[in-house]
N, C-alpha and C positions, 0 to 999 in steps of 0.2 A: 504493500500500500504506500502511495506517495504522500509523505508528510506535507509537502508543499501544496499538493492538490487538496488535501484536507483543509489546510489553512485558507487557501483561496476560495474554496467552496463555502467555508464558514463566513467569509466576508460577503459573498453573494447572498447567502441566506439571511445574514444579519441585516443587510440593506433591505431585502425584501420584507422581512418582518417589521422593520422600522418604518418603512414608507408605504407598505401595501402594494407596491408596484414601482418599477424603476430600478430596483436593485439588480435585476437580471441584465441590465445594460452593461454592467461591469464584467459579466461572465466571459464573453468572447475575447475581449482584450487580455484578461488574466490568463485564459487558456492559451492564446496565441503567443503572447509575449512573455508570459511568466512560466508556462509549462511547455512551450515549443510544440503545441499541437497544430496540425494542419488546419487552416481556416475553415474549410468545409467540414472537417470532423469536429472542430470546435463548436460549430453551429449545432451539430447533433448532440454533443455533450450538454450544451447550454439548454436545448429544448427539453431533454430528459430531466435535467436538474431542476429547471424552472418549473416544469409541469408537475413533477413529483412534490417539490417543496410547496408550491401553491396549493396542491391538494391537501397537504397536511395542515396548512394555514386555514384552508377553507373549512375543514372539519372543526377547528378551534372556534372560528367565528360563527359557524352555523349553530353550534351549541349555545352560543350567546345571542342567537337570533339577530345577527348582524349581517345577514345575506338576503338580498332581494332576488329570489330565484327567477321569477318571470322576466325581469329586466335583464338579468345576467344571461339567461338562456337565449334571449334575442340577440344580444351581442355575440355570444359564443357561436351560435349557428351561422351567423354571417361571417365571422372570422374563420370558422372551420372550412368554409368554401374557398377562401383565398389563401390559406396557409400553404397548401400543397403547391399553389401557383408560385408563391414566393420561394419555396424550396427549389422548384424547377428553375426559376429565374436565377437563383444564386449559382446554380451549376453552369449556366450559360455565360455568366460574366467572369472576367478575369478576377482573381483573388484580390489584387491590389485595388481594383475598382470597387469591389464590394466593401472592403475595409475602409477605403476613403469615404464612400457614401455613409458608412456606419459612423465614422468619426464625425462627419458633418451633421448627421442626425443627432448625435450626442450633444454637440455644441448648441444646435437650435433648441433642443429640448431644455437644456440647462438655462439658456437665455430666457426662455419663456417662464421657467420656474422662478428665476430670480425676479422677473417682472411681477409675477403674481405674489411672491412673498413680500415685495415692497408695498403692495396694496392691501395686504391682509392685516387684520387686527392681531395683536399678540396672542389672544386667547383662541384656542381651538374649540370648535363646536363639537360637543359630545352628545349623543342621543341615547337615552336609556333603551334597552332592548324592548321594553314593554310600551314605550311611548313614541310619539312622533313630534318632532320640533316644527316650528314655523318654517324653517328652512326646507323641510321635506315637502312642503306644499307648493313651493314656488319653483319656477323654471321658465326661461324665456321661450322655449319651444314646447316642452311637455308640462302638463299640469297634473296635480294630485287632488283627490277629494279630501274631505275633512278628516277621514281616517288615515290619510297618507298613502292610499292606493293610487298607483300610476294610472292616468287616463291615457290609454294607448291609442291616440288618434293616428290617422295616416301620416301627417307631417312628422309626428313624434317617432313613429315606427321607422319611417324612411331615414330620419336623421341618425337614430341609434344604430340602425342596420348599416348605414354608410360608414360610420365610425368603426363598427365591427369589421367590415370588409377591409378597411385600411389597416386595422390592427392585425388581422390575419395575414395580410401580405407582408407586413414588417416582421411578424413572428417567423414566418417561413424563410424570409430572405436573410434576416440577421440573427435569428435564434433568440430574440428578446421576447419577454412575456407580453409587452404592450401595456403594462400598468400605467406607464407615464402618459398614455392616451386615454385609457379607460377611466381612471379615477377622476381626472379633471372633467372629462365629458359627462360622467354620471352626476357630478356635483353641479356643473354649469348648466347642462341642458335638461336633465331629468329632475333637478331639484332635490337630489338625494344628499343627505348629510354625510360628512366625510367618513365617519366611522362605518357606516353601512356601505358607502361607496368602496371602501377598501376591501371589505368582506366580499362584496359582489364582484369586484375585480379579480379576486382570487379564483372564483368560480370560472370566470371567462378565461383566465390565464391557463388554468389546468386543462380545460377542454380544447382550447385553441392550440396549446402546446402538443396535445395528443395528435391533433390533425397535422400539425407541422412536422412532428417526428415521423408520422406515417409517410408524408410526402418526401421527407429526407431519405428514408429507406427506399422508397419507390424510385427515387432519382439515382439510386446506385451508390449512395454514400454509406459510410459505416460509422459506428461509435466505438472509439478505443476504450474499452471498459476498464483497462488497467489504470487509466487516468480518470475516466468518468465515474467509477464507483466511489473512490474516496472524495471526489469533488461533490458528488451527490450527498454522501453521508455528512460531510462538513456543512453543506448548505442546510440540511434539515436541522442539524444542531444549532446553527447560527440563527435560524428562523425563530426558535423559541427565545433566544437571548434578545433578538431585535424586537420581538413582540412585547416582551416584558419591559424593555427600556422605553418603548413607544408610549406606554401608559403614563410615564412621568416626563417625557421629553418630546413635546409636540409643538407645532406652530411654525411661524415664519423663520425663526432662527435655524431650526433643523433643516428646513427646506433650502435655506441659503447655503448651509454647509454642504449639503448633499449636492446641490447644483454646482458649486465650486469644484467639487471633486469630479463631477461629470465633465466639466469644461476641461480640466487638466488632462484627464484620460483621453477625451475626444481630440484635443489638439495634438497629443502625443501620437495617436493613431494616424491622424492626417499627415503629420510631418514624416512619419516612418514610411508612408506609402505614396506620397506625391512623386517621388523620384523613381518609383518602380514601374 
């Protein structure tokens, strides 16, 4: 078992537990540059790791009634349609191009996170499992009734499905879970509070990752289990630590630190591949 793989996997799981999505974006750079894994194989390891870790996190949050299954399944079904397409596309593009695009995506995501963190209030909104906050009832496109149930109108369904399609494509192409898209979309467009958005995103990530890894194998790629297994075990362990810390360390400050780390890694990936 690779000790370094265990450590790097722990970092990914810790980030995933801390943020509910987005931690997976570190998986491919750590595998490629830290463990010298082939980029296409790194996508496979990332998909397996992220999917399995998200599934464990999903069980935790479902027990606390922090998962909105109907909304999550809408996202997931759309994402599962395009994840194999992303896996196929990754095989057609040169590795340097895929990694450069991935680094660019990291920088764009981080910039958006920093922008949102600057606008947020210091206090995070937490919703009891048995109740619904006012934030749950509002959303610019989707609306909720007085009990907090989502009114799935045609514009709402089309919007959420469209974001799910984009998430699936990115999952297959880069081996990321897509939580950095899912969580903000659930909060912004469906009016879901952050705690339940994180839980719902884990449902989407686990299902879309399953579709992505299927497409990965169908495209003729493999997963190096000698690296993948310790990476996966470390990630599951890190998830519990990240989830525990998230209860006491939430809000814009956490988002700023996380985004800064993403920028640093993204720029490193871009610089390493621009001349390739």
